[in-house]
C-alpha positions in Angstrom: 37.4 -8.6 45.5 38.2 -6.0 42.8 34.6 -5.7 41.6 32.7 -6.2 44.9 31.0 -3.2 46.4 33.4 -1.3 48.7 33.0 1.5 51.2 35.2 4.5 50.7 36.6 4.3 54.3 37.8 0.7 53.7 39.8 1.5 50.5 43.1 2.0 52.5 42.8 -1.4 54.2 42.0 -3.2 51.0 44.8 -1.3 49.3 47.4 -2.9 51.5 46.1 -6.4 51.0 45.8 -5.9 47.2 49.3 -4.6 46.9 50.7 -7.5 48.8 48.8 -9.9 46.5 50.2 -8.2 43.4 53.8 -8.3 44.7 53.6 -12.0 45.4 52.1 -12.7 42.0 54.9 -10.7 40.4 57.5 -12.8 42.2 55.9 -16.0 41.0 55.6 -14.9 37.4 59.0 -13.2 37.1 61.0 -16.3 36.1 58.5 -17.1 33.3 58.3 -13.7 31.6 60.8 -12.3 29.1 60.6 -8.8 30.6 61.0 -10.0 34.2 57.6 -8.5 35.1 58.8 -5.0 34.3 55.9 -4.3 31.9 53.4 -1.7 32.8 50.6 -4.3 32.9 52.2 -5.8 36.0 52.5 -2.5 37.8 49.1 -1.0 36.8 47.2 -3.0 39.4 49.0 -1.0 42.1 46.8 2.0 41.2 43.6 0.0 41.7 42.5 2.0 44.7 43.0 5.3 42.8 40.7 4.1 40.1 38.0 3.1 42.6 38.2 6.6 44.2 37.9 8.4 40.8 34.9 6.2 39.7 33.1 6.7 42.9 33.6 10.5 42.8 32.4 10.6 39.2 29.3 8.6 40.0 28.5 10.9 42.9 29.0 14.0 40.8 26.7 12.6 38.1 24.0 11.8 40.7 24.4 15.3 42.2 24.0 17.0 38.7 20.9 15.0 38.0 19.3 15.8 41.4 20.1 19.5 40.9 18.8 19.4 37.4 15.5 18.0 38.5 15.0 20.3 41.5 16.4 23.6 40.0 15.0 23.4 36.4 12.8 26.2 35.4 9.2 25.2 34.7 9.1 25.8 30.9 6.0 24.8 29.1 7.7 22.5 26.7 10.6 20.5 28.3 11.9 17.0 28.3 10.7 16.6 31.9 9.3 13.2 32.8 6.5 14.6 34.9 4.1 15.8 32.1 4.7 13.1 29.4 1.0 12.5 28.8 0.3 16.2 28.5 3.1 16.7 26.0 2.0 13.7 23.9 -1.6 15.0 23.8 -0.4 18.5 22.8 1.9 17.0 20.1 -0.9 14.9 18.7 -3.2 17.9 18.5 -0.6 19.9 16.8 0.1 17.1 14.3 -3.6 16.7 13.4 -4.1 20.5 13.0 -1.0 20.8 10.8 -2.1 17.8 8.7 -5.5 19.4 8.1 -4.0 22.7 7.2 -1.5 21.2 4.8 -4.2 19.2 3.2 -6.4 22.3 2.7 -3.6 24.2 0.9 -2.6 21.2 -1.2 0.8 20.7 0.5 2.4 17.3 1.4 2.7 16.2 5.0 5.9 16.9 6.8 6.2 13.6 8.7 8.0 10.9 6.7 5.9 7.9 5.7 2.6 9.7 6.3 2.0 10.1 2.5 1.5 6.4 2.0 -0.8 6.0 5.0 -2.9 9.0 4.0 -3.0 7.7 0.4 -4.6 4.6 1.6 -7.3 6.6 3.3 -7.8 9.5 1.0 -7.1 7.6 -2.3 -5.9 9.2 -5.5 -7.4 10.5 -8.7 -7.4 8.1 -11.7 -4.3 8.3 -13.8 -3.0 6.4 -16.8 0.3 4.6 -16.3 2.8 4.6 -19.1 3.6 1.0 -19.8 6.3 -0.3 -22.2 4.0 0.2 -25.2 3.5 3.8 -24.2 0.3 6.0 -24.5 -1.5 6.4 -27.8 -3.9 8.8 -29.3 -7.2 7.5 -30.5 -8.0 8.3 -34.1 -11.6 7.7 -35.0 -11.1 8.4 -38.7 -8.1 6.1 -39.3 -9.3 3.7 -36.6 -5.9 3.6 -34.9 -4.7 4.1 -31.3 -6.0 0.9 -29.7 -3.5 -1.7 -28.3 -1.9 -3.7 -31.0 -2.7 -7.0 -29.2 -6.4 -6.6 -30.0 -7.5 -8.6 -33.2 -8.6 -6.6 -36.2 -12.1 -8.1 -36.0 -12.5 -6.8 -32.4 -11.0 -3.4 -33.4 -13.7 -2.8 -36.0 -16.4 -3.8 -33.5 -14.9 -1.5 -30.9 -14.8 1.6 -33.2 -18.4 0.9 -34.2 -19.4 0.8 -30.6 -17.6 4.0 -29.8 -19.3 5.7 -32.8 -22.6 4.5 -31.6 -22.1 5.8 -28.1 -20.7 9.2 -29.2 -23.3 9.9 -31.9 -26.3 12.3 -31.7 -27.0 15.6 -30.0 -27.1 14.0 -26.5 -24.5 11.2 -26.8 -24.0 8.5 -24.2 -20.3 9.2 -24.3 -19.8 13.0 -23.8 -16.0 13.1 -24.0 -13.8 15.7 -25.5 -11.0 14.9 -28.0 -8.1 14.2 -28.1 -8.5 10.8 -26.4 -5.4 9.1 -24.9 -5.3 5.4 -24.7 -3.4 3.3 -22.2 -3.2 -0.3 -20.9 -2.8 0.4 -17.2 -4.6 2.7 -14.8 -4.1 3.6 -11.2 -7.2 4.4 -9.2 -8.9 4.1 -5.8 -11.4 1.3 -5.1 -13.5 0.8 -2.0 -13.9 -2.5 -0.2 -17.5 -2.3 1.0 -17.2 -5.3 3.3 -15.0 -3.3 5.7 -16.3 -0.7 8.2 -16.6 2.9 7.1 -13.9 3.9 9.6 -11.5 1.2 8.6 -8.4 2.7 6.9 -8.2 -0.3 4.6 -11.6 0.3 3.1 -10.2 2.5 0.4 -7.1 1.3 -1.3 -5.1 2.2 -4.4 -5.0 -0.5 -7.1 -3.7 -0.9 -10.6 -5.9 -2.3 -13.3 -4.3 -3.8 -16.4 -5.3 -4.7 -19.9 -2.2 -6.6 -21.0 -1.9 -9.9 -22.9 0.9 -11.0 -20.6 2.2 -9.4 -17.3 4.9 -11.2 -15.4 4.2 -14.4 -17.3 0.4 -14.6 -16.9 -2.5 -13.1 -18.8 -3.4 -9.7 -17.3 -6.8 -8.7 -18.8 -8.4 -7.7 -15.5 -12.1 -8.4 -14.9 -14.2 -5.9 -13.0 -17.7 -5.4 -11.8 -19.5 -2.2 -12.7 -22.8 -0.7 -11.7 -25.0 0.7 -14.5 -28.6 1.8 -14.9 -30.8 0.1 -17.5 -33.7 1.6 -19.4 -35.9 1.4 -16.3 -33.4 3.4 -14.1 -32.7 0.3 -12.1 -29.0 -0.2 -11.1 -27.6 -3.6 -11.9 -24.2 -5.2 -11.6 -22.4 -6.3 -14.8 -19.1 -8.0 -15.4 -16.6 -7.0 -18.1 -13.0 -7.6 -19.2 -10.8 -4.6 -19.4 -9.6 -4.0 -23.0 -8.1 -0.5 -22.7 -8.3 2.7 -20.6 -9.0 6.1 -22.0 -8.6 9.7 -21.0 -10.1 12.7 -22.7 -9.0 16.3 -22.9 -10.8 17.2 -19.7 -8.9 14.5 -17.7 -11.9 12.3 -17.4 -11.1 8.7 -17.4 -13.0 5.8 -19.0 -12.6 2.0 -19.4 -13.2 0.0 -22.5 -15.0 -3.2 -21.6 -15.6 -6.5 -23.3 -18.9 -7.7 -21.7 -19.7 -11.1 -20.2 -23.2 -12.2 -21.1 -25.3 -14.0 -18.5 -26.1 -17.6 -19.0 -29.2 -17.3 -16.8 -30.8 -13.9 -17.8 -33.9 -14.5 -15.7 -32.7 -15.9 -12.4 -29.0 -14.8 -12.6 -27.8 -18.0 -10.8 -27.2 -21.5 -12.0 -29.9 -23.9 -10.8 -27.6 -26.6 -9.6 -24.6 -24.6 -8.2 -26.3 -21.3 -7.1 -23.4 -19.4 -8.7 -23.6 -16.9 -11.6 -22.3 -18.2 -14.9 -21.2 -16.1 -17.9 -19.8 -16.3 -21.4 -17.6 -13.8 -23.1 -19.6 -11.9 -25.7 -18.6 -12.4 -29.3 -15.7 -10.2 -30.3 -17.1 -9.3 -33.7 -20.3 -7.8 -32.4 -20.8 -4.1 -31.7 -22.8 -4.6 -28.6 -20.1 -6.7 -27.0 -18.1 -3.6 -26.1 -18.8 -0.4 -24.2 -16.9 2.6 -22.9 -18.0 3.6 -19.3 -16.5 6.1 -16.8 -14.2 4.6 -14.2 -16.6 5.9 -11.5 -18.9 3.0 -12.5 -16.3 0.5 -11.3 -17.4 -1.3 -8.2 -14.4 -3.5 -7.7 -12.5 -6.3 -9.2 -14.0 -9.7 -10.0 -12.9 -13.3 -10.1 -14.3 -15.4 -12.9 -13.1 -19.0 -13.3 -13.4 -20.6 -16.7 -14.8 -24.1 -17.2 -13.5 -26.6 -18.0 -10.4 -25.5 -16.0 -7.6 -24.9 -18.5 -4.0 -26.0 -18.0 -1.6 -23.6 -16.3 -0.3 -21.1 -18.8 -3.0 -21.5 -21.4 -5.8 -19.0 -22.3 -9.4 -20.1 -22.1 -11.4 -20.6 -25.2 -13.6 -17.8 -26.4 -16.8 -19.8 -25.8 -15.8 -21.1 -22.4 -18.2 -20.8 -19.5 -17.1 -18.6 -16.6 -18.2 -18.9 -12.9 -18.2 -15.8 -10.8 -16.9 -16.0 -7.2 -18.8 -13.6 -5.0 -18.6 -12.8 -1.3 -21.8 -13.3 0.7 -22.6 -9.6 0.6 -22.0 -9.4 -3.2 -24.1 -12.5 -3.6 -27.1 -11.0 -1.9 -26.6 -7.7 -3.7 -26.5 -9.4 -7.1 -29.6 -11.4 -6.2 -31.6 -8.2 -5.8 -31.1 -7.4 -9.5 -33.4 -10.3 -10.4 -36.3 -9.8 -7.9 
């Protein structure tokens, strides 16, 4: 009865019945209470009808204020009115897009929180060396120092011979400017060509590493690069990242240890129809090259054979099998036609 809907004109009638009920309940409970039902909680129900009147008046006033606000509000262009929600959203989106383009043109960061990460996935970032625990080093061609200490001395000698070969002459293959900074991690943007051009996931920021161990596993990343041969034909090559370099003009390069093809004519194994490779000898000059990071196509997955035990490093003369997507398989096949 207390919570049921009630007309205002019937409150007096219900008031008499309710007060009679409360009085009889007090008589029943008085012998069993220490205060003899003199506490305020036993007399507060007498004012039940006043509470119903006040709540009803407040609700009516609230409804009246809302109705007056909807009917008497001035027609400002930008309001919180519910009648032009779609127009407001369209105007806001237009303003956000215009502001984003203007901030991008002047080199400022977006104002909306979280937009930086979403835009970074679409716009990408410039290559930059990451300072690992070993720190960044400076390459010294005379003393032959600056390369990561994890590289064997035989490989270090071959790498410096390869660098001297690429940077020699009046028109060198490697036109960089000293000093050269060397690192073992680089952050750059790679493109997934299997996704649509308008897909925001097509361009993503990745970190390439050339570390002996990272989080308990070997971290010499393997990548695919596109290079032109002597006949100006572009071909796909596979290489293991040994180090990353940056010259004085902030141009970035990657030092690669090449994988040699087991099937130089066809490119694919006759029985498995999969490309197979072997890591080039570490003591040879032609086993290493320094190429710009712009030549990087994307990462690569090469599985050694026989499959090594977990936690072990494959043997230098192990055979590697390249896992390619259908699109990459057809693109790689074109290099041998």
